[in-house]
N, C-alpha and C positions, 0 to 999 in steps of 0.2 A: 754556096753553102751546101753540104750535102743533104740528100732527103731526110724529112723527119722521120724519126724512128719510132714515133709513138709519144703520147702526152706525157709520160714521165721521164724521156730522154729528150732533152732540148736544150742543147749548149752553145752559147755564143760568147765571143768577147766584145764587150763594149769599150770602145776607143774613148780616152779621155778628149775634152774639147777645149780650146783655148778660150779667151775672153771674146773672140770674134766667132764663136760656134763652128769654128774648122777644127777637125783632127788633128790632135798634137802629132809630132812625128814620132815613131817608134823608135826605143832606146836600141842602142846596137854597141857593142864592143868586140874586141879580138875574140877568137875561139880559145879557150883555155886548152892546155895540151891535155889529150886523152891518151889511153893505152890503145894498142892495136886491138885489144880484144872490145874495148868499150866502143872504138870505131865502129868496128863490125856490126855489133848489136844495133848501134844507132842506124847504121846504113841499112840493116835488114828490116828494122821499124820503119824508117822513113820511105823505103821500097815499098813496103807492104801498105803503108796508109796511102801513099800516091796510087798505087795500084786499085785500092778499094775505093778510091774517089773520096776520101776522108778528107785529105788536104788537097791542095792544089797551089800551083805558081798563079798569082793573079795580080797583075799591075806592078806598077813601080814601088808601093808601100811594101811589098813582100820580096822584094830584090834580094834580101840577104840569105833567103831560101836557096835561091840560085847558088850563090856563093857557098853557102853551107854544103849543098849537095856536091857541088863541083870539088870542092876540098876533100870531103868525105869519101867521094869516089877516087879521087887521084891517090889519096892515103891508103885506101884499103884495096887498091888493084895490084893484086900479086905481081902483074907482069913488069911493074915499075920498079921492083925490088932485086 
């Protein structure tokens, strides 16, 4: 988790648990089509959040972020076009 930013700003996501008190799997699905402009905005925001340390890759539960970033960087790389 990122460092606490004060008593009034403290956010987290509580994952649901199944009947055995294990965290449920996170839902996933295919990415919907986005315009190049939308992808560029998303890429800029994700890179900014990664650089600030506000989000990060962590373990298998967040493997989808790696896939998302890989696809995003591939689709927005001007050298590929």
